[in-house]
C-alpha positions in Angstrom: 19.5 12.7 -4.8 16.6 10.2 -5.0 16.8 7.4 -4.5 17.5 4.7 -6.6 19.6 6.9 -8.8 22.6 5.3 -11.7 25.5 4.5 -9.7 23.4 3.6 -6.4 24.3 0.5 -4.4 20.6 -1.2 -5.0 20.3 -3.9 -7.4 18.9 -2.9 -11.2 18.2 -5.4 -13.6 20.1 -4.7 -16.9 17.8 -6.3 -19.0 15.4 -3.3 -18.5 16.5 -0.8 -16.3 14.4 -1.3 -13.8 15.0 -1.5 -9.8 12.9 -3.9 -8.7 14.4 -4.2 -5.6 11.6 -4.2 -3.2 10.1 -7.6 -1.2 7.5 -7.0 0.6 7.3 -9.1 4.2 4.4 -8.0 5.4 1.0 -6.8 3.4 -1.2 -3.6 4.7 -4.4 -4.8 6.3 -6.8 -2.4 5.1 -5.6 -1.1 1.7 -3.4 -2.2 -1.0 -0.4 -1.6 -2.7 0.3 0.2 -6.7 3.6 -0.4 -8.0 4.9 0.9 -11.3 6.1 -2.2 -12.2 6.8 -5.4 -10.6 8.7 -9.0 -11.7 10.1 -12.0 -10.4 12.9 -11.4 -8.1 16.4 -11.6 -8.9 17.2 -13.8 -6.0 15.0 -16.5 -6.8 15.9 -19.8 -6.7 14.9 -23.6 -7.0 15.3 -23.8 -3.4 12.7 -21.1 -2.0 9.1 -20.2 -3.4 9.1 -17.4 -6.3 8.5 -14.2 -4.7 7.7 -10.6 -6.8 9.7 -7.9 -6.3 8.6 -4.1 -6.7 9.8 -0.9 -8.2 9.1 2.8 -9.1 6.1 5.0 -8.1 4.0 3.1 -4.7 0.5 4.1 -4.2 -1.4 3.3 -1.4 -5.6 2.5 -2.0 -7.6 1.9 1.4 -10.2 -0.7 0.7 -13.1 1.9 2.4 -13.0 5.3 1.8 -14.5 6.0 5.2 -11.9 4.1 6.7 -10.2 5.9 10.1 -8.4 3.4 11.0 -4.4 3.5 10.7 -2.5 0.6 8.2 1.0 -0.5 8.2 3.1 -2.5 5.8 6.8 -3.7 6.0 9.3 -4.1 3.2 13.1 -5.2 2.6 15.6 -4.0 -0.3 18.0 -6.0 -2.2 20.8 -4.3 -2.9 23.6 -5.1 -5.6 24.7 -8.3 -4.9 21.7 -9.4 -4.0 21.5 -9.6 -0.1 18.1 -8.2 1.8 18.2 -5.3 4.0 17.2 -5.0 7.1 12.9 -5.3 7.8 11.6 -1.5 7.0 7.9 -0.8 8.5 6.2 2.5 6.7 3.5 3.4 8.9 0.2 5.4 7.3 -1.4 7.7 9.6 -5.5 8.1 8.4 -6.2 12.2 8.7 -9.5 11.4 7.6 -12.6 12.0 9.5 -16.7 11.0 9.5 -17.8 13.4 11.8 -17.7 16.5 10.2 -19.8 15.6 7.2 -20.4 18.1 4.3 -21.8 15.9 1.9 -25.4 17.6 0.3 -28.6 16.1 1.3 -29.2 13.5 -1.5 -33.0 14.0 -0.5 -35.0 14.3 2.4 -36.6 11.3 4.7 -38.4 11.5 7.6 -40.2 9.2 9.6 -43.6 9.4 11.2 -43.8 8.8 15.0 -46.8 6.1 15.4 -49.4 8.2 17.8 -52.3 6.7 18.4 -55.7 8.7 19.2 -57.2 6.8 21.8 -61.4 7.7 21.6 
């Protein structure tokens, strides 16, 4: 079974049927995360700042498509009792390289040498 599933130990917002139970602890430095949905965390209170919780499919997109650097982010998950899990880290390994340039030539440019003819 995939997680979360109906009857799973994770928090489910009964008003909309969503499992918006992921809290980001540390955002990625070199890219952005997109989530299928987001909403205020169910454990928000007047004694701490409001947080956004996320759920559904997660997509990571690098800020620079030519970057060869790795990235990471960390998160916690809320259970049915609104208790936070231990922190988990996702390490994103970038396998792109920029040394194998197979792009087509978009125009030739040539630089001439500045020679001098002595007389």
